[in-house]
C-alpha positions, 0 to 999 in steps of 0.5 A: 500499500505504501509503495503504491502511494509513494509511487503515485506521489512521484508520478504526480510530482513529475508530470503535473504542475502544482502549487500545494502537494500533500500526501497522507500515509496511514501505514505508520499508524497501522504499524503502531497498532499491529506491532507495538507490543513487540517493540515496547518492553513496557507493553503488558503483552511484550514478548522479548526477542520476537521475530517482529521486534524490528518491524516498526523501526524498519518501517520508519527507515523505509518511510525516511527513504521514500520521503528522501526520494521526494525531497530530491524533487524540491528546490530550496524555495519549497516549504516541506512539512512532515506532520502527524495528527496524533502520537502513539503509546502502548495500550494497556487494556480497555475500560468497559464503559457500558458494563460500568454504566449497567452496574451502576444503574445508569444504563438499564437493560430489559435483558442481559446479554449472554456474550459481549454485544455492542450497545446498538444491539442491546435491549435497552430499557430507555424509560429508566436509562440515563446514559450510554457510551460508545467504544473506541480509542476514547468513549463518547458518552451520551445522556438520555435527555428529555426533549432531545432523545425520543424517550429522554428521561433526564430533566434538562435542569439536572443535565449539568449535575449528572455530567458532574457526577459522571465525571467525578465517578469515572475519573476515580474508577480504579484499574484491575489493581484497585488504584485509579488509572488517570482517566480524564473526562471532558465536556464537549464545550471545553474541547471544541469551539464550534459544535454541530448537531448533537456532540457527545455529552462527555468524552472519556479518555480512560487512563488518559488514553493509555486504555481504550474504551470497550463498548460491549456489554456481556463480558461480566468485567469492567476491564479487559485486555482484549480489544472488542474490535480486533487485535490492537497494541497501541492507542493514540497519544496527545503529542504528535510531531511536526518537522518543517523546513523552508524559506521563511520558517523558524529553525530549532526545536519548539515545544509550544506548537499546536496542531492548529498551527499547521494550516495557518502556516501553509496559508501564510506560505501563499500570503492567504492568511487573514488576521483572526481567520484561524484558531492557530498561529503561523510558524512564520510569526515566530520569525517575524517576532525575533 
């Protein structure tokens, strides 16, 4: 897949006129998810000396070679950026969000499943259910709000109090050893400047993303070390990376950048950035401020 994608990139760069060119390669993300435990001694399923121990490192070196071939096509006036939208870290396990909601009475079922079942297939008693969640790298937790959901029972006047209660209890949830795992719960209005449609009422980072969210019910456990959607060794991490070089860009290491800074930087390269137009700050501002 990666070979084909870079072959297409070289072909387009060599045969088409362009002002802005972007290549997205998701292979590295997939390698992290599939092979992290063979690389990282801190992973709970690490196997020392495994034949796959060098797979991730080899893929990084391969990507370096492919990027190097692209760089040979660019002159000194071309700005080049290598950007990730997230980092990676070992996945220590999964928190079973709906199992916990059932156990604590927030999610009520007509019938308990006999095997792990996705929330969409559960026989839910909406007349008594106040909350349910989704699985994934993080959990999107929704409340059954009166006037918003078809069978909503949560009085809007109690909405914020219920969210506060859930935040406190979820963040205090212990891991299998009985100690808290560092779960962080966010309100959507604290994460996103603009929200369209109906966002989740809470966003749950189990173990601050060191654990994923398992959305099934029927496993009879609050923690699991098996992924409910297939094998997976890594979860996303908050810190990604940005490598940038070219005329007008600052040099040296920076630890104060944000993902929001990438798009303004690109627009500024073309003289298209307008004051107050975007949330981030163009990297060129760091040069002009010196």
